[in-house]
Steps between C-alpha positions, in 0.01 A plus 500: 500500500377143559144452618614264776658796679164679520240428770201300374260792546726709280520229234120501476505876464764479227293245308197727520699795365648295217151398398435870449211734564364802311686734734834320500511424129400844373765717339510858626638779287663787687205735436241241605703421810520870591124544462443191712731640771324837499159335537625265772685759708209746481292244687750482789377770737791485747767543229703816565548745209879456525461123470265534203748728320777251577300218340430709188864605462615140521232390254615761247872422537687341209856388565772589248577211268821309564717498187727211600367144478510296823510118492162357600660255743637795699176699513275516805198697618355598837145607584453830682150437635343820636177516697289768667505507879211589728609863523526534121880478476686265267696204634724240335508128576842372603608156611766340711677231300508152646806432719552171312561661160850471356525869406403810700339285769291705743533823301214743448398495134227530241337187354666408172746281317664407172324491165377155397451374145121497537485868606360725227665814637649652815159585643407134464819403685432734791135396532584130481766529768273703730225241456739215580660675799212682671188385312423840343245440220596582142154648439566838337172647620575425862871581459541735199836600356623853572836502321820314423816679609842507340715200602745493790839331482569233762818293531410241237146602399317791339185550708188689388242629753134458400266731695139393565214619720297260715140623475335206677586535869319176581787301347695296751856375446588135451864490603734242352715433807775343289577848367333754731518512879260791554320784324466862614435849364678836498375852410604594147549870582751406772753411232538874434560595862771478763232507771378167629131420431479306827583574862819313587492345847727198461870528597595369153344801325460782751851640442532404133412737217194397301685564172871453441708481184854459379691502171657196336740467207486253213707439189446723196659511153859622457589468867229738618266434792122513519367658820163386631290589804382216723194582712357340812165557673394354834177301502414550868492121529869437558435370854289225344776392264397706196805648330504860370403577140840513336690521173318423177156476664547837671616666175198364314260630765662844498458510121132398520434768764680771300294425188174468691522805724677715243778623725852410604577351842632690801835326454750461217353242264794433265860608461568805278728289279239229442545341155212433256318172559575377145872539559494324838312201362713489183817497711360227726429284193861541391674487835306256719572137404153362582325764289756472221464122487119534484534738204725251324264208568201693359695627201462871572696752295738683734613770259243746639625464862854556372392819321305627800800447729749622237700177536693354206515134407863482611420656838213257547720198420767621741241543775367146452852354509579695817190359666599149393838538667378648826570301814175609664300227325581195710219269406605273214160491332471878503851531363421257216179690419686830478774351281245347263305824486810699415618263226156485339476878501830524316376260233174694470682827447727356234203369302276807541744785456 
């Protein structure tokens, strides 16, 4: 993200962080980080026992390792920044995306973005993006890491949530208006409930359920269909132009709340036929042209995704050819990209197998 897109005050802050400080440059092990969290939270007198247990559960969580390799150019991370409210409950920072953005303009989201070459890891990506978008410091003593969740599959990206806790409540946001229109918070526990955490008085929300969901279908190997639940939560700010928390962001927040509070939500979280994450991502790498082309460009071995999805080389080649011939791709450049991707894959298979 170019520096010219960031307000001058934020550029100064970025330069200070890059220069480094003992707190920001120190490397925390998981055990040291846990001890630091215990010491820090014990000093917060208003912290509710339920919130403290939630923090400890998140800090002790380790996500299952993904077996399939995802191209770096298609990886992204978001920062789930939790903080302790005045009453001792946990809240999450959410933002309204700028209405001038080309994608998902005006949507409610978490700060984050794609992995850059200079990022050391996914935590680094999430912290960098949050610093650039809302000015959240990368100081790990003021904002310690709690956990890194398993990735979520978006249309053309694999997105990993990074959960942190803001311990310094004196921090004030520095909003990059090119990317973020506004910043607000929402109670974390409310992502497990169908009951609204606020009193609805506006006509836009008074007769609308706080939580709604529906099921969508997507392509799966051998003509099957994947079923997924899409969740939506009202923010209580719809009258002011804030959109509900929806889709991928909502699913991530439900997952964080389930891990933290150690219980399932009051509503159906996933479909009974939900496929393993490894299989869904493996199939996306094979079936979605943008992801497949990224794998080819980075030289990734696709034999593991084929094995996971139980797809043969011949079936894969037939699928690529069918996508090349589809009439749904009208843009000439996209069509050329898909044709090139398919032909190069065929050559790769003939040389590797």
